[in-house]
PDB file of N, H, CA, C and O in Angstrom:
ATOM      1  N   UNK A   1       0.850  -1.175   0.000  1.00  0.00           N
ATOM      2  CA  UNK A   1       0.000   0.000   0.000  1.00  0.00           C
ATOM      3  C   UNK A   1       0.891   1.233   0.000  1.00  0.00           C
ATOM      4  O   UNK A   1       1.740   1.392   0.878  1.00  0.00           O
ATOM      5  N   UNK A   2       0.699   2.099  -0.980  1.00  0.00           N
ATOM      6  H   UNK A   2       0.010   1.969  -1.693  1.00  0.00           H
ATOM      7  CA  UNK A   2       1.512   3.305  -1.122  1.00  0.00           C
ATOM      8  C   UNK A   2       0.936   4.445  -0.294  1.00  0.00           C
ATOM      9  O   UNK A   2      -0.275   4.546  -0.095  1.00  0.00           O
ATOM     10  N   UNK A   3       1.825   5.290   0.176  1.00  0.00           N
ATOM     11  H   UNK A   3       2.808   5.208   0.015  1.00  0.00           H
ATOM     12  CA  UNK A   3       1.399   6.472   0.916  1.00  0.00           C
ATOM     13  C   UNK A   3       0.761   7.476  -0.032  1.00  0.00           C
ATOM     14  O   UNK A   3       1.152   7.595  -1.193  1.00  0.00           O
ATOM     15  N   UNK A   4      -0.207   8.180   0.473  1.00  0.00           N
ATOM     16  H   UNK A   4      -0.525   8.083   1.417  1.00  0.00           H
ATOM     17  CA  UNK A   4      -0.877   9.208  -0.326  1.00  0.00           C
ATOM     18  C   UNK A   4       0.100  10.362  -0.542  1.00  0.00           C
ATOM     19  O   UNK A   4       0.741  10.811   0.408  1.00  0.00           O
ATOM     20  N   UNK A   5       0.222  10.846  -1.773  1.00  0.00           N
ATOM     21  H   UNK A   5      -0.299  10.482  -2.545  1.00  0.00           H
ATOM     22  CA  UNK A   5       1.156  11.947  -2.024  1.00  0.00           C
ATOM     23  C   UNK A   5       0.730  13.220  -1.276  1.00  0.00           C
ATOM     24  O   UNK A   5      -0.457  13.464  -1.062  1.00  0.00           O
ATOM     25  N   UNK A   6       1.715  14.011  -0.889  1.00  0.00           N
ATOM     26  H   UNK A   6       2.680  13.812  -1.062  1.00  0.00           H
ATOM     27  CA  UNK A   6       1.472  15.259  -0.172  1.00  0.00           C
ATOM     28  C   UNK A   6       0.839  16.266  -1.116  1.00  0.00           C
ATOM     29  O   UNK A   6       1.457  16.670  -2.101  1.00  0.00           O
ATOM     30  N   UNK A   7      -0.392  16.674  -0.820  1.00  0.00           N
ATOM     31  H   UNK A   7      -0.894  16.346  -0.020  1.00  0.00           H
ATOM     32  CA  UNK A   7      -1.103  17.652  -1.647  1.00  0.00           C
ATOM     33  C   UNK A   7      -1.216  18.955  -0.865  1.00  0.00           C
ATOM     34  O   UNK A   7      -2.044  19.082   0.037  1.00  0.00           O
ATOM     35  N   UNK A   8      -0.381  19.909  -1.219  1.00  0.00           N
ATOM     36  H   UNK A   8       0.291  19.806  -1.952  1.00  0.00           H
ATOM     37  CA  UNK A   8      -0.366  21.192  -0.520  1.00  0.00           C
ATOM     38  C   UNK A   8      -1.104  22.269  -1.302  1.00  0.00           C
ATOM     39  O   UNK A   8      -1.043  23.445  -0.943  1.00  0.00           O
ATOM     40  N   UNK A   9      -1.792  21.886  -2.352  1.00  0.00           N
ATOM     41  H   UNK A   9      -1.842  20.931  -2.643  1.00  0.00           H
ATOM     42  CA  UNK A   9      -2.382  22.866  -3.258  1.00  0.00           C
ATOM     43  C   UNK A   9      -3.425  23.768  -2.600  1.00  0.00           C
ATOM     44  O   UNK A   9      -3.639  24.890  -3.058  1.00  0.00           O
ATOM     45  N   UNK A  10      -4.079  23.297  -1.531  1.00  0.00           N
ATOM     46  H   UNK A  10      -3.905  22.386  -1.158  1.00  0.00           H
ATOM     47  CA  UNK A  10      -5.103  24.121  -0.897  1.00  0.00           C
ATOM     48  C   UNK A  10      -4.698  24.606   0.495  1.00  0.00           C
ATOM     49  O   UNK A  10      -5.548  25.089   1.243  1.00  0.00           O
ATOM     50  N   UNK A  11      -3.437  24.490   0.853  1.00  0.00           N
ATOM     51  H   UNK A  11      -2.746  24.097   0.246  1.00  0.00           H
ATOM     52  CA  UNK A  11      -2.996  24.874   2.194  1.00  0.00           C
ATOM     53  C   UNK A  11      -3.242  26.344   2.508  1.00  0.00           C
ATOM     54  O   UNK A  11      -3.674  26.670   3.614  1.00  0.00           O
ATOM     55  N   UNK A  12      -2.978  27.233   1.560  1.00  0.00           N
ATOM     56  H   UNK A  12      -2.627  26.968   0.662  1.00  0.00           H
ATOM     57  CA  UNK A  12      -3.168  28.664   1.810  1.00  0.00           C
ATOM     58  C   UNK A  12      -4.633  28.932   2.128  1.00  0.00           C
ATOM     59  O   UNK A  12      -4.940  29.646   3.082  1.00  0.00           O
ATOM     60  N   UNK A  13      -5.535  28.368   1.338  1.00  0.00           N
ATOM     61  H   UNK A  13      -5.286  27.788   0.562  1.00  0.00           H
ATOM     62  CA  UNK A  13      -6.958  28.581   1.553  1.00  0.00           C
ATOM     63  C   UNK A  13      -7.434  27.948   2.862  1.00  0.00           C
ATOM     64  O   UNK A  13      -8.258  28.522   3.575  1.00  0.00           O
ATOM     65  N   UNK A  14      -6.914  26.777   3.165  1.00  0.00           N
ATOM     66  H   UNK A  14      -6.245  26.312   2.586  1.00  0.00           H
ATOM     67  CA  UNK A  14      -7.287  26.082   4.403  1.00  0.00           C
ATOM     68  C   UNK A  14      -6.838  26.880   5.622  1.00  0.00           C
ATOM     69  O   UNK A  14      -7.600  27.050   6.574  1.00  0.00           O
ATOM     70  N   UNK A  15      -5.610  27.364   5.590  1.00  0.00           N
ATOM     71  H   UNK A  15      -4.991  27.225   4.817  1.00  0.00           H
ATOM     72  CA  UNK A  15      -5.084  28.160   6.699  1.00  0.00           C
ATOM     73  C   UNK A  15      -5.864  29.462   6.822  1.00  0.00           C
ATOM     74  O   UNK A  15      -6.172  29.892   7.934  1.00  0.00           O
ATOM     75  N   UNK A  16      -6.189  30.101   5.692  1.00  0.00           N
ATOM     76  H   UNK A  16      -5.939  29.752   4.789  1.00  0.00           H
ATOM     77  CA  UNK A  16      -6.958  31.338   5.737  1.00  0.00           C
ATOM     78  C   UNK A  16      -8.329  31.092   6.358  1.00  0.00           C
ATOM     79  O   UNK A  16      -8.819  31.924   7.121  1.00  0.00           O
ATOM     80  N   UNK A  17      -8.940  29.977   6.046  1.00  0.00           N
ATOM     81  H   UNK A  17      -8.541  29.301   5.427  1.00  0.00           H
ATOM     82  CA  UNK A  17     -10.224  29.627   6.649  1.00  0.00           C
ATOM     83  C   UNK A  17     -10.111  29.471   8.162  1.00  0.00           C
ATOM     84  O   UNK A  17     -10.988  29.901   8.910  1.00  0.00           O
ATOM     85  N   UNK A  18      -9.029  28.858   8.594  1.00  0.00           N
ATOM     86  H   UNK A  18      -8.316  28.509   7.986  1.00  0.00           H
ATOM     87  CA  UNK A  18      -8.794  28.690  10.030  1.00  0.00           C
ATOM     88  C   UNK A  18      -8.571  30.041  10.697  1.00  0.00           C
ATOM     89  O   UNK A  18      -9.068  30.280  11.798  1.00  0.00           O
ATOM     90  N   UNK A  19      -7.830  30.923  10.041  1.00  0.00           N
ATOM     91  H   UNK A  19      -7.427  30.729   9.147  1.00  0.00           H
ATOM     92  CA  UNK A  19      -7.605  32.273  10.566  1.00  0.00           C
ATOM     93  C   UNK A  19      -8.944  32.997  10.712  1.00  0.00           C
ATOM     94  O   UNK A  19      -9.215  33.596  11.753  1.00  0.00           O
ATOM     95  N   UNK A  20      -9.772  32.946   9.683  1.00  0.00           N
ATOM     96  H   UNK A  20      -9.552  32.461   8.837  1.00  0.00           H
ATOM     97  CA  UNK A  20     -11.069  33.614   9.728  1.00  0.00           C
ATOM     98  C   UNK A  20     -11.934  33.072  10.863  1.00  0.00           C
ATOM     99  O   UNK A  20     -12.587  33.838  11.572  1.00  0.00           O
ATOM    100  N   UNK A  21     -11.938  31.761  11.030  1.00  0.00           N
ATOM    101  H   UNK A  21     -11.408  31.139  10.453  1.00  0.00           H
ATOM    102  CA  UNK A  21     -12.715  31.120  12.084  1.00  0.00           C
ATOM    103  C   UNK A  21     -12.215  31.561  13.474  1.00  0.00           C
ATOM    104  O   UNK A  21     -13.012  31.837  14.370  1.00  0.00           O
ATOM    105  N   UNK A  22     -10.907  31.621  13.632  1.00  0.00           N
ATOM    106  H   UNK A  22     -10.259  31.397  12.904  1.00  0.00           H
ATOM    107  CA  UNK A  22     -10.319  32.027  14.904  1.00  0.00           C
ATOM    108  C   UNK A  22     -10.668  33.475  15.227  1.00  0.00           C
ATOM    109  O   UNK A  22     -11.011  33.795  16.365  1.00  0.00           O
ATOM    110  N   UNK A  23     -10.582  34.346  14.231  1.00  0.00           N
ATOM    111  H   UNK A  23     -10.304  34.086  13.307  1.00  0.00           H
ATOM    112  CA  UNK A  23     -10.934  35.754  14.444  1.00  0.00           C
ATOM    113  C   UNK A  23     -12.408  35.884  14.824  1.00  0.00           C
ATOM    114  O   UNK A  23     -12.758  36.668  15.706  1.00  0.00           O
ATOM    115  N   UNK A  24     -13.262  35.119  14.162  1.00  0.00           N
ATOM    116  H   UNK A  24     -12.978  34.482  13.446  1.00  0.00           H
ATOM    117  CA  UNK A  24     -14.687  35.130  14.492  1.00  0.00           C
ATOM    118  C   UNK A  24     -14.914  34.690  15.941  1.00  0.00           C
ATOM    119  O   UNK A  24     -15.713  35.293  16.658  1.00  0.00           O
ATOM    120  N   UNK A  25     -14.214  33.648  16.365  1.00  0.00           N
ATOM    121  H   UNK A  25     -13.565  33.158  15.783  1.00  0.00           H
ATOM    122  CA  UNK A  25     -14.335  33.187  17.747  1.00  0.00           C
ATOM    123  C   UNK A  25     -13.842  34.239  18.736  1.00  0.00           C
ATOM    124  O   UNK A  25     -14.406  34.390  19.819  1.00  0.00           O
ATOM    125  N   UNK A  26     -12.804  34.955  18.369  1.00  0.00           N
ATOM    126  H   UNK A  26     -12.345  34.833  17.489  1.00  0.00           H
ATOM    127  CA  UNK A  26     -12.290  36.018  19.239  1.00  0.00           C
ATOM    128  C   UNK A  26     -13.333  37.125  19.396  1.00  0.00           C
ATOM    129  O   UNK A  26     -13.533  37.646  20.493  1.00  0.00           O
ATOM    130  N   UNK A  27     -13.986  37.475  18.308  1.00  0.00           N
ATOM    131  H   UNK A  27     -13.823  37.052  17.417  1.00  0.00           H
ATOM    132  CA  UNK A  27     -15.025  38.518  18.367  1.00  0.00           C
ATOM    133  C   UNK A  27     -16.191  38.082  19.246  1.00  0.00           C
ATOM    134  O   UNK A  27     -16.707  38.867  20.042  1.00  0.00           O
ATOM    135  N   UNK A  28     -16.603  36.819  19.096  1.00  0.00           N
ATOM    136  H   UNK A  28     -16.184  36.181  18.450  1.00  0.00           H
ATOM    137  CA  UNK A  28     -17.688  36.305  19.927  1.00  0.00           C
ATOM    138  C   UNK A  28     -17.290  36.320  21.405  1.00  0.00           C
ATOM    139  O   UNK A  28     -18.091  36.675  22.269  1.00  0.00           O
ATOM    140  N   UNK A  29     -16.054  35.935  21.679  1.00  0.00           N
ATOM    141  H   UNK A  29     -15.403  35.647  20.977  1.00  0.00           H
ATOM    142  CA  UNK A  29     -15.574  35.942  23.066  1.00  0.00           C
ATOM    143  C   UNK A  29     -15.541  37.369  23.604  1.00  0.00           C
ATOM    144  O   UNK A  29     -15.896  37.600  24.760  1.00  0.00           O
ATOM    145  N   UNK A  30     -15.122  38.327  22.784  1.00  0.00           N
ATOM    146  H   UNK A  30     -14.834  38.140  21.845  1.00  0.00           H
ATOM    147  CA  UNK A  30     -15.116  39.729  23.213  1.00  0.00           C
ATOM    148  C   UNK A  30     -16.525  40.197  23.570  1.00  0.00           C
ATOM    149  O   UNK A  30     -16.719  40.912  24.553  1.00  0.00           O
ATOM    150  N   UNK A  31     -17.509  39.789  22.764  1.00  0.00           N
ATOM    151  H   UNK A  31     -17.352  39.209  21.965  1.00  0.00           H
ATOM    152  CA  UNK A  31     -18.898  40.141  23.060  1.00  0.00           C
ATOM    153  C   UNK A  31     -19.338  39.530  24.387  1.00  0.00           C
ATOM    154  O   UNK A  31     -20.016  40.177  25.185  1.00  0.00           O
ATOM    155  N   UNK A  32     -18.945  38.279  24.614  1.00  0.00           N
ATOM    156  H   UNK A  32     -18.394  37.754  23.965  1.00  0.00           H
ATOM    157  CA  UNK A  32     -19.305  37.613  25.859  1.00  0.00           C
ATOM    158  C   UNK A  32     -18.634  38.283  27.053  1.00  0.00           C
ATOM    159  O   UNK A  32     -19.227  38.391  28.126  1.00  0.00           O
ATOM    160  N   UNK A  33     -17.401  38.730  26.864  1.00  0.00           N
ATOM    161  H   UNK A  33     -16.919  38.642  25.992  1.00  0.00           H
ATOM    162  CA  UNK A  33     -16.675  39.420  27.938  1.00  0.00           C
ATOM    163  C   UNK A  33     -17.446  40.677  28.343  1.00  0.00           C
ATOM    164  O   UNK A  33     -17.577  40.985  29.528  1.00  0.00           O
ATOM    165  N   UNK A  34     -17.947  41.391  27.347  1.00  0.00           N
ATOM    166  H   UNK A  34     -17.840  41.141  26.385  1.00  0.00           H
ATOM    167  CA  UNK A  34     -18.693  42.618  27.620  1.00  0.00           C
ATOM    168  C   UNK A  34     -20.023  42.348  28.320  1.00  0.00           C
ATOM    169  O   UNK A  34     -20.482  43.157  29.126  1.00  0.00           O
ATOM    170  N   UNK A  35     -20.633  41.216  28.010  1.00  0.00           N
ATOM    171  H   UNK A  35     -20.259  40.559  27.355  1.00  0.00           H
ATOM    172  CA  UNK A  35     -21.972  40.925  28.507  1.00  0.00           C
ATOM    173  C   UNK A  35     -21.998  40.206  29.851  1.00  0.00           C
ATOM    174  O   UNK A  35     -22.996  40.283  30.568  1.00  0.00           O
ATOM    175  N   UNK A  36     -20.922  39.512  30.204  1.00  0.00           N
ATOM    176  H   UNK A  36     -20.112  39.449  29.622  1.00  0.00           H
ATOM    177  CA  UNK A  36     -20.960  38.701  31.419  1.00  0.00           C
ATOM    178  C   UNK A  36     -20.582  39.505  32.655  1.00  0.00           C
ATOM    179  O   UNK A  36     -19.770  40.428  32.605  1.00  0.00           O
ATOM    180  N   UNK A  37     -21.193  39.125  33.750  1.00  0.00           N
ATOM    181  H   UNK A  37     -21.853  38.375  33.790  1.00  0.00           H
ATOM    182  CA  UNK A  37     -20.830  39.726  35.035  1.00  0.00           C
ATOM    183  C   UNK A  37     -19.969  38.756  35.850  1.00  0.00           C
ATOM    184  O   UNK A  37     -19.548  39.075  36.962  1.00  0.00           O
ATOM    185  N   UNK A  38     -19.713  37.575  35.289  1.00  0.00           N
ATOM    186  H   UNK A  38     -20.055  37.317  34.386  1.00  0.00           H
ATOM    187  CA  UNK A  38     -18.920  36.545  35.953  1.00  0.00           C
ATOM    188  C   UNK A  38     -17.434  36.834  35.725  1.00  0.00           C
ATOM    189  O   UNK A  38     -16.929  36.675  34.613  1.00  0.00           O
ATOM    190  N   UNK A  39     -16.747  37.253  36.774  1.00  0.00           N
ATOM    191  H   UNK A  39     -17.157  37.382  37.677  1.00  0.00           H
ATOM    192  CA  UNK A  39     -15.329  37.615  36.658  1.00  0.00           C
ATOM    193  C   UNK A  39     -14.468  36.445  36.208  1.00  0.00           C
ATOM    194  O   UNK A  39     -13.531  36.629  35.431  1.00  0.00           O
ATOM    195  N   UNK A  40     -14.773  35.244  36.688  1.00  0.00           N
ATOM    196  H   UNK A  40     -15.534  35.095  37.320  1.00  0.00           H
ATOM    197  CA  UNK A  40     -13.994  34.065  36.296  1.00  0.00           C
ATOM    198  C   UNK A  40     -14.154  33.791  34.810  1.00  0.00           C
ATOM    199  O   UNK A  40     -13.177  33.538  34.106  1.00  0.00           O
ATOM    200  N   UNK A  41     -15.392  33.845  34.341  1.00  0.00           N
ATOM    201  H   UNK A  41     -16.186  34.051  34.913  1.00  0.00           H
ATOM    202  CA  UNK A  41     -15.623  33.620  32.915  1.00  0.00           C
ATOM    203  C   UNK A  41     -14.923  34.688  32.091  1.00  0.00           C
ATOM    204  O   UNK A  41     -14.326  34.384  31.058  1.00  0.00           O
ATOM    205  N   UNK A  42     -14.991  35.915  32.531  1.00  0.00           N
ATOM    206  H   UNK A  42     -15.476  36.161  33.370  1.00  0.00           H
ATOM    207  CA  UNK A  42     -14.351  37.022  31.805  1.00  0.00           C
ATOM    208  C   UNK A  42     -12.843  36.782  31.696  1.00  0.00           C
ATOM    209  O   UNK A  42     -12.262  36.943  30.623  1.00  0.00           O
ATOM    210  N   UNK A  43     -12.225  36.403  32.791  1.00  0.00           N
ATOM    211  H   UNK A  43     -12.698  36.272  33.663  1.00  0.00           H
ATOM    212  CA  UNK A  43     -10.777  36.149  32.779  1.00  0.00           C
ATOM    213  C   UNK A  43     -10.431  34.946  31.908  1.00  0.00           C
ATOM    214  O   UNK A  43      -9.428  34.964  31.193  1.00  0.00           O
ATOM    215  N   UNK A  44     -11.251  33.907  31.964  1.00  0.00           N
ATOM    216  H   UNK A  44     -12.065  33.892  32.544  1.00  0.00           H
ATOM    217  CA  UNK A  44     -11.014  32.729  31.122  1.00  0.00           C
ATOM    218  C   UNK A  44     -11.110  33.074  29.643  1.00  0.00           C
ATOM    219  O   UNK A  44     -10.298  32.615  28.839  1.00  0.00           O
ATOM    220  N   UNK A  45     -12.105  33.882  29.283  1.00  0.00           N
ATOM    221  H   UNK A  45     -12.765  34.254  29.935  1.00  0.00           H
ATOM    222  CA  UNK A  45     -12.266  34.290  27.888  1.00  0.00           C
ATOM    223  C   UNK A  45     -11.113  35.177  27.429  1.00  0.00           C
ATOM    224  O   UNK A  45     -10.644  35.059  26.297  1.00  0.00           O
ATOM    225  N   UNK A  46     -10.662  36.058  28.304  1.00  0.00           N
ATOM    226  H   UNK A  46     -11.043  36.154  29.224  1.00  0.00           H
ATOM    227  CA  UNK A  46      -9.514  36.903  27.963  1.00  0.00           C
ATOM    228  C   UNK A  46      -8.271  36.060  27.732  1.00  0.00           C
ATOM    229  O   UNK A  46      -7.516  36.295  26.788  1.00  0.00           O
ATOM    230  N   UNK A  47      -8.061  35.071  28.602  1.00  0.00           N
ATOM    231  H   UNK A  47      -8.674  34.879  29.369  1.00  0.00           H
ATOM    232  CA  UNK A  47      -6.901  34.191  28.462  1.00  0.00           C
ATOM    233  C   UNK A  47      -6.990  33.385  27.167  1.00  0.00           C
ATOM    234  O   UNK A  47      -5.991  33.199  26.472  1.00  0.00           O
ATOM    235  N   UNK A  48      -8.189  32.913  26.854  1.00  0.00           N
ATOM    236  H   UNK A  48      -9.000  33.064  27.419  1.00  0.00           H
ATOM    237  CA  UNK A  48      -8.374  32.139  25.624  1.00  0.00           C
ATOM    238  C   UNK A  48      -8.077  33.007  24.398  1.00  0.00           C
ATOM    239  O   UNK A  48      -7.451  32.545  23.443  1.00  0.00           O
ATOM    240  N   UNK A  49      -8.527  34.263  24.428  1.00  0.00           N
ATOM    241  H   UNK A  49      -9.035  34.638  25.204  1.00  0.00           H
ATOM    242  CA  UNK A  49      -8.253  35.147  23.295  1.00  0.00           C
ATOM    243  C   UNK A  49      -6.767  35.460  23.173  1.00  0.00           C
ATOM    244  O   UNK A  49      -6.265  35.637  22.063  1.00  0.00           O
ATOM    245  N   UNK A  50      -6.064  35.530  24.286  1.00  0.00           N
ATOM    246  H   UNK A  50      -6.473  35.386  25.188  1.00  0.00           H
ATOM    247  CA  UNK A  50      -4.606  35.728  24.217  1.00  0.00           C
ATOM    248  C   UNK A  50      -3.947  34.531  23.533  1.00  0.00           C
ATOM    249  O   UNK A  50      -3.047  34.701  22.711  1.00  0.00           O
ATOM    250  N   UNK A  51      -4.393  33.329  23.872  1.00  0.00           N
ATOM    251  H   UNK A  51      -5.124  33.192  24.540  1.00  0.00           H
ATOM    252  CA  UNK A  51      -3.854  32.132  23.213  1.00  0.00           C
ATOM    253  C   UNK A  51      -4.210  32.127  21.734  1.00  0.00           C
ATOM    254  O   UNK A  51      -3.398  31.741  20.894  1.00  0.00           O
ATOM    255  N   UNK A  52      -5.412  32.552  21.423  1.00  0.00           N
ATOM    256  H   UNK A  52      -6.072  32.866  22.106  1.00  0.00           H
ATOM    257  CA  UNK A  52      -5.819  32.627  20.018  1.00  0.00           C
ATOM    258  C   UNK A  52      -4.944  33.621  19.252  1.00  0.00           C
ATOM    259  O   UNK A  52      -4.562  33.364  18.110  1.00  0.00           O
ATOM    260  N   UNK A  53      -4.630  34.747  19.878  1.00  0.00           N
ATOM    261  H   UNK A  53      -4.940  34.956  20.805  1.00  0.00           H
ATOM    262  CA  UNK A  53      -3.782  35.745  19.224  1.00  0.00           C
ATOM    263  C   UNK A  53      -2.405  35.160  18.919  1.00  0.00           C
ATOM    264  O   UNK A  53      -1.849  35.404  17.848  1.00  0.00           O
ATOM    265  N   UNK A  54      -1.864  34.403  19.840  1.00  0.00           N
ATOM    266  H   UNK A  54      -2.315  34.205  20.711  1.00  0.00           H
ATOM    267  CA  UNK A  54      -0.570  33.744  19.604  1.00  0.00           C
ATOM    268  C   UNK A  54      -0.685  32.733  18.471  1.00  0.00           C
ATOM    269  O   UNK A  54       0.208  32.631  17.630  1.00  0.00           O
ATOM    270  N   UNK A  55      -1.781  31.991  18.451  1.00  0.00           N
ATOM    271  H   UNK A  55      -2.507  32.074  19.134  1.00  0.00           H
ATOM    272  CA  UNK A  55      -1.991  31.012  17.378  1.00  0.00           C
ATOM    273  C   UNK A  55      -2.103  31.712  16.029  1.00  0.00           C
ATOM    274  O   UNK A  55      -1.597  31.214  15.023  1.00  0.00           O
ATOM    275  N   UNK A  56      -2.766  32.869  16.006  1.00  0.00           N
ATOM    276  H   UNK A  56      -3.177  33.273  16.823  1.00  0.00           H
ATOM    277  CA  UNK A  56      -2.898  33.622  14.759  1.00  0.00           C
ATOM    278  C   UNK A  56      -1.536  34.045  14.220  1.00  0.00           C
ATOM    279  O   UNK A  56      -1.311  34.019  13.010  1.00  0.00           O
ATOM    280  N   UNK A  57      -0.637  34.431  15.103  1.00  0.00           N
ATOM    281  H   UNK A  57      -0.820  34.453  16.086  1.00  0.00           H
ATOM    282  CA  UNK A  57       0.714  34.808  14.651  1.00  0.00           C
ATOM    283  C   UNK A  57       1.367  33.646  13.919  1.00  0.00           C
ATOM    284  O   UNK A  57       1.968  33.825  12.859  1.00  0.00           O
ATOM    285  N   UNK A  58       1.243  32.458  14.490  1.00  0.00           N
ATOM    286  H   UNK A  58       0.755  32.313  15.350  1.00  0.00           H
ATOM    287  CA  UNK A  58       1.816  31.275  13.856  1.00  0.00           C
ATOM    288  C   UNK A  58       1.144  30.941  12.535  1.00  0.00           C
ATOM    289  O   UNK A  58       1.811  30.576  11.567  1.00  0.00           O
ATOM    290  N   UNK A  59      -0.176  31.066  12.493  1.00  0.00           N
ATOM    291  H   UNK A  59      -0.718  31.363  13.279  1.00  0.00           H
ATOM    292  CA  UNK A  59      -0.906  30.769  11.249  1.00  0.00           C
ATOM    293  C   UNK A  59      -0.557  31.769  10.160  1.00  0.00           C
ATOM    294  O   UNK A  59      -0.424  31.400   8.993  1.00  0.00           O
ATOM    295  N   UNK A  60      -0.406  33.036  10.537  1.00  0.00           N
ATOM    296  H   UNK A  60      -0.514  33.336  11.484  1.00  0.00           H
ATOM    297  CA  UNK A  60      -0.042  34.050   9.534  1.00  0.00           C
ATOM    298  C   UNK A  60       1.359  33.789   8.987  1.00  0.00           C
ATOM    299  O   UNK A  60       1.609  33.978   7.797  1.00  0.00           O
ATOM    300  N   UNK A  61       2.259  33.361   9.843  1.00  0.00           N
ATOM    301  H   UNK A  61       2.057  33.208  10.810  1.00  0.00           H
ATOM    302  CA  UNK A  61       3.613  33.011   9.408  1.00  0.00           C
ATOM    303  C   UNK A  61       3.549  31.803   8.463  1.00  0.00           C
ATOM    304  O   UNK A  61       4.216  31.768   7.429  1.00  0.00           O
ATOM    305  N   UNK A  62       2.741  30.831   8.839  1.00  0.00           N
ATOM    306  H   UNK A  62       2.199  30.859   9.678  1.00  0.00           H
ATOM    307  CA  UNK A  62       2.607  29.626   8.024  1.00  0.00           C
ATOM    308  C   UNK A  62       1.984  29.932   6.664  1.00  0.00           C
ATOM    309  O   UNK A  62       2.408  29.376   5.651  1.00  0.00           O
ATOM    310  N   UNK A  63       0.992  30.800   6.632  1.00  0.00           N
ATOM    311  H   UNK A  63       0.647  31.252   7.455  1.00  0.00           H
ATOM    312  CA  UNK A  63       0.346  31.120   5.353  1.00  0.00           C
ATOM    313  C   UNK A  63       1.325  31.841   4.430  1.00  0.00           C
ATOM    314  O   UNK A  63       1.307  31.618   3.220  1.00  0.00           O
ATOM    315  N   UNK A  64       2.176  32.699   4.980  1.00  0.00           N
ATOM    316  H   UNK A  64       2.191  32.881   5.964  1.00  0.00           H
ATOM    317  CA  UNK A  64       3.205  33.354   4.153  1.00  0.00           C
ATOM    318  C   UNK A  64       4.158  32.322   3.572  1.00  0.00           C
ATOM    319  O   UNK A  64       4.497  32.379   2.390  1.00  0.00           O
ATOM    320  N   UNK A  65       4.590  31.379   4.402  1.00  0.00           N
ATOM    321  H   UNK A  65       4.315  31.333   5.362  1.00  0.00           H
ATOM    322  CA  UNK A  65       5.510  30.340   3.934  1.00  0.00           C
ATOM    323  C   UNK A  65       4.859  29.492   2.844  1.00  0.00           C
ATOM    324  O   UNK A  65       5.498  29.160   1.846  1.00  0.00           O
ATOM    325  N   UNK A  66       3.608  29.149   3.035  1.00  0.00           N
ATOM    326  H   UNK A  66       3.089  29.419   3.846  1.00  0.00           H
ATOM    327  CA  UNK A  66       2.896  28.346   2.023  1.00  0.00           C
ATOM    328  C   UNK A  66       2.723  29.125   0.725  1.00  0.00           C
ATOM    329  O   UNK A  66       2.874  28.561  -0.359  1.00  0.00           O
ATOM    330  N   UNK A  67       2.409  30.404   0.821  1.00  0.00           N
ATOM    331  H   UNK A  67       2.286  30.863   1.701  1.00  0.00           H
ATOM    332  CA  UNK A  67       2.244  31.223  -0.391  1.00  0.00           C
ATOM    333  C   UNK A  67       3.567  31.304  -1.159  1.00  0.00           C
ATOM    334  O   UNK A  67       3.583  31.209  -2.386  1.00  0.00           O
ATOM    335  N   UNK A  68       4.651  31.476  -0.448  1.00  0.00           N
ATOM    336  H   UNK A  68       4.638  31.553   0.549  1.00  0.00           H
ATOM    337  CA  UNK A  68       5.971  31.519  -1.097  1.00  0.00           C
ATOM    338  C   UNK A  68       6.273  30.177  -1.747  1.00  0.00           C
ATOM    339  O   UNK A  68       6.743  30.124  -2.883  1.00  0.00           O
ATOM    340  N   UNK A  69       6.000  29.086  -1.019  1.00  0.00           N
ATOM    341  H   UNK A  69       5.619  29.130  -0.096  1.00  0.00           H
ATOM    342  CA  UNK A  69       6.253  27.756  -1.555  1.00  0.00           C
ATOM    343  C   UNK A  69       5.403  27.507  -2.801  1.00  0.00           C
ATOM    344  O   UNK A  69       5.862  26.877  -3.754  1.00  0.00           O
ATOM    345  N   UNK A  70       4.165  28.001  -2.791  1.00  0.00           N
ATOM    346  H   UNK A  70       3.792  28.513  -2.017  1.00  0.00           H
ATOM    347  CA  UNK A  70       3.278  27.828  -3.946  1.00  0.00           C
ATOM    348  C   UNK A  70       3.846  28.552  -5.157  1.00  0.00           C
ATOM    349  O   UNK A  70       3.845  28.014  -6.264  1.00  0.00           O
ATOM    350  N   UNK A  71       4.332  29.776  -4.949  1.00  0.00           N
ATOM    351  H   UNK A  71       4.332  30.213  -4.050  1.00  0.00           H
ATOM    352  CA  UNK A  71       4.916  30.554  -6.044  1.00  0.00           C
ATOM    353  C   UNK A  71       6.140  29.870  -6.625  1.00  0.00           C
ATOM    354  O   UNK A  71       6.411  29.982  -7.820  1.00  0.00           O
ATOM    355  N   UNK A  72       6.883  29.159  -5.777  1.00  0.00           N
ATOM    356  H   UNK A  72       6.663  29.068  -4.806  1.00  0.00           H
ATOM    357  CA  UNK A  72       8.093  28.478  -6.224  1.00  0.00           C
ATOM    358  C   UNK A  72       7.807  27.062  -6.706  1.00  0.00           C
ATOM    359  O   UNK A  72       8.734  26.325  -7.040  1.00  0.00           O
ATOM    360  N   UNK A  73       6.555  26.679  -6.747  1.00  0.00           N
ATOM    361  H   UNK A  73       5.801  27.278  -6.476  1.00  0.00           H
ATOM    362  CA  UNK A  73       6.207  25.348  -7.238  1.00  0.00           C
ATOM    363  C   UNK A  73       6.399  24.248  -6.215  1.00  0.00           C
ATOM    364  O   UNK A  73       6.543  23.087  -6.600  1.00  0.00           O
ATOM    365  N   UNK A  74       6.407  24.560  -4.929  1.00  0.00           N
ATOM    366  H   UNK A  74       6.290  25.502  -4.617  1.00  0.00           H
ATOM    367  CA  UNK A  74       6.548  23.583  -3.838  1.00  0.00           C
ATOM    368  C   UNK A  74       7.805  22.753  -3.952  1.00  0.00           C
ATOM    369  O   UNK A  74       7.778  21.548  -3.700  1.00  0.00           O
ATOM    370  N   UNK A  75       8.910  23.379  -4.328  1.00  0.00           N
ATOM    371  H   UNK A  75       8.932  24.358  -4.533  1.00  0.00           H
ATOM    372  CA  UNK A  75      10.158  22.622  -4.452  1.00  0.00           C
ATOM    373  C   UNK A  75      10.999  22.800  -3.222  1.00  0.00           C
ATOM    374  O   UNK A  75      12.092  22.238  -3.135  1.00  0.00           O
TER     375      UNK A  75
END
């Protein structure tokens, strides 16, 4: 049984979709932070958004690398 070949042709679009989803979740969390009176929940949501922001930095770096690789023909 042969391994499936690496198909990176949609990586940029896939990563962009993940970025968009993460940003949407951050906005929803921000709305919840504004609406909740629960200090623990507010702090948990703030912490989660900080982690999301760090993840976004990595995804943006990855999308740049994939775009460059795509331009060079994935060599």
